[in-house]
N, C-alpha and C positions, 0 to 999 in steps of 0.2 A: 850684107845681103849679096846673093849670087847675081852676077850679071847675066845677060841673055845668052852669051856664048857658053858659059859654064853650064847653065841649065840645059842648053841644047846638047852639050857633050854628055851629060849624065843621062839624058833621055835616050840618046843613041846607044849608050852602053846597056841600058835596061832592055831596049828593043833587041839588041844583039844577043843578050843572054836568053831572052824569051825564045828567039828563033832557034838557038842551039838546043834548048830544052825540048822544043817541038820536034826537032830533027832526031832526037834520041828515040830508040825503040820504047814502046810503052812499058815493057818489062824493066828497062833500065831506069825509067823515070819513077816507077812505083817502088816504095820500100818493100823488101821481102819480109814475109811473116817470120817472126822468131819462134821456131817450134818449141823452144824451151820456156816460152812465156805462155803457151797454150795449155788449157786443161786437157785431161786425158780424152774426154769426149770430143773436144774440138780437134785434137790431133787424129782421132780415129775417123773423123768425118772429112778431113781434108788431106790432100787436094781432092776436090770433087771431080768426078769424071762424067762429063756431060755428053760427050760424043759416043753414040752407041757402038760404033765400030771399034773405037779405042777400048771401051768397056768390055766388049766381047774378047778382044785380044788379051787384055789383062786378066779377065776371069779365067780364060782357058789356061793361061800360063800359071796363074796362081793355083788352080786346081791340080795341074800336073806337079807343081812344086810341093803342094800339100801331100799328094800321093807319095812322092819321093821321100818326104820327111817321115811319113807314117812307116815306110819300109825301113827307116833307120830307128824304128821303135819309139818315136816321139808321139806324145798325145797331141793330136792335131785336129783343129776344127777350122771352118771358114765362115766368114760373116760378110756383111755389106755386099750381098749379091755375088759372093765368091771372090770379091776383090781383096779382102784382108784375111791373112792367115793368122791363127792363134795357136801358139805352142804352149802347152802347160807342163811344167816340170815340178814335181813335188819338192818341197823345201828339204825333205829328208835326203834327197839325192844331191843336194848342193851343200848343206851345212849340217854339222852336228847339232843336237838339241840345244836350243838357247844360245848357240854360237853364231858369230858373224864372219868367220873366216872360211873361205871356200875350201872344201875338202878336195882331195885328188879326184874322187869320184865326181865332184861338182865340176872341176876343170874338164874332166873327160866328157861330161854331159854337154858342156858349152863349146868344146873345141870344134865339132863338126859345123857349128853355126858361124864360125869365123868367115867362111867363104861368102856368107851373105853380106859381109861388110866390105868386100874387095872392090866393089863398084859404088863408091860413095854417091848417094843420091838416088840409087836404084830403089832402095827401100828406106823408109823411115821406120826404125826399130824402136818400139816402145816397151820398156821393161817395167812390169807392174808386179810388185811384191805384196803378198798377202800373209796374214797370220790368222790363228784362231783367237778366241777371246780369253785365253789364259793370261792373267795379269791385268794390270790397269791399262786404260786406253793410251796413256802416255808411254807405257812400257812397250806395248805392241806396235805403236807407231814408230818409236825409236828403233825397235828391233828390225822392222821392215825397212826403215831408212838405211840403217847400217848394212843390211844384207843386200839391198838393191845397189847401194854404192859399191859394195864389194864386187858384185857382178859387173857393174859399169867399169870399175877400175881394171878388172881383169881383161875385159874386152879392149880397153884403152891400151893396155900393155901389149896386147897381141894383135890388134887390128885398128881400124879407123872407127872413131865414135862421133864423127861429124854429124851424123843423123840418128844418133841414139839418145833417147830421152828416158830418164829413170823416174818412176813414181813409187811412192811408199803409201799404201792404203791401210796399213794396220789391220784391224779386225772389221773394217767397215763394209766389206763386200764379200760375205761368206757364200760359198757354193751351196752349202747345206747348213742346217741348224747345228750349233756346237753342243750337241747333247749326247755325244758318245766319243770314245777314243778314236774310232775310225773316222767319224765325221770331222773331228778337229784336225786329224791328219790330212784329210782332203782339202780342208780350208787353208792349210799352210802350203803355199805354192807360189811359183813365179810364172806369170803369164808373159809371153813374148809376142807382141803384135807386129806382124810384117805388113806395113801399109805401103801401097804403091807410092814411089817418090817421083819427082819431076823427070828423072832420067828414064824411068819406066814409061811414063806418060809420053815422052818424046819418041821413044822407040815404038810404042803402040801406034802413034800417029804415022810413023813411017812404015808400019805394017809388020814389024818383026820384034818380038820381045825376047831378050836373052840376057841374063845377068853377066854373061861372059863378054858382051859387047861393050867395051869401055871407050867412051868418047875421048878423043885426043885433041 
């Protein structure tokens, strides 16, 4: 059995550890969310922006960024009160039919987006690959998995993918009914969601949002 002095020593250590934990910033004490463990919907909804002034700064910046991307001939939309940008690229501009190797055209389509990865944490980039319903469910799921991994790997080779999350949805989320050649072509696509990251939120809190402002 422990004597009184030993018990007192252990108690003092426990108290000291508790005081150190209390002295740490809240953010340091709380485990960070692993974005790779989140569903697509959860990643699209977080981080939530609750401060109206922050939200306004971010929405204004994202709208201007969306306009700039449109001028580069990307198919662009905004969602979540203009906080999230959605870029849609037809699969035919990235891959040959039924293939999973990025074409030169595909690399050219992705290259201008590398600048969005130069400030890690500014954006959370979600890559979502879709297909039509040609073939079995297992086939379309595997096709989109290999294709989104090819895009992810190319980004990894040419930039930072610390905040890039790939999703393969197969045929499960069509834009339109797969009842014509044209409709099936529309459904075969890569969607790239640009979700505000913690770096952008911190910039908005300080009053100025700019992807070129890299924290040191």
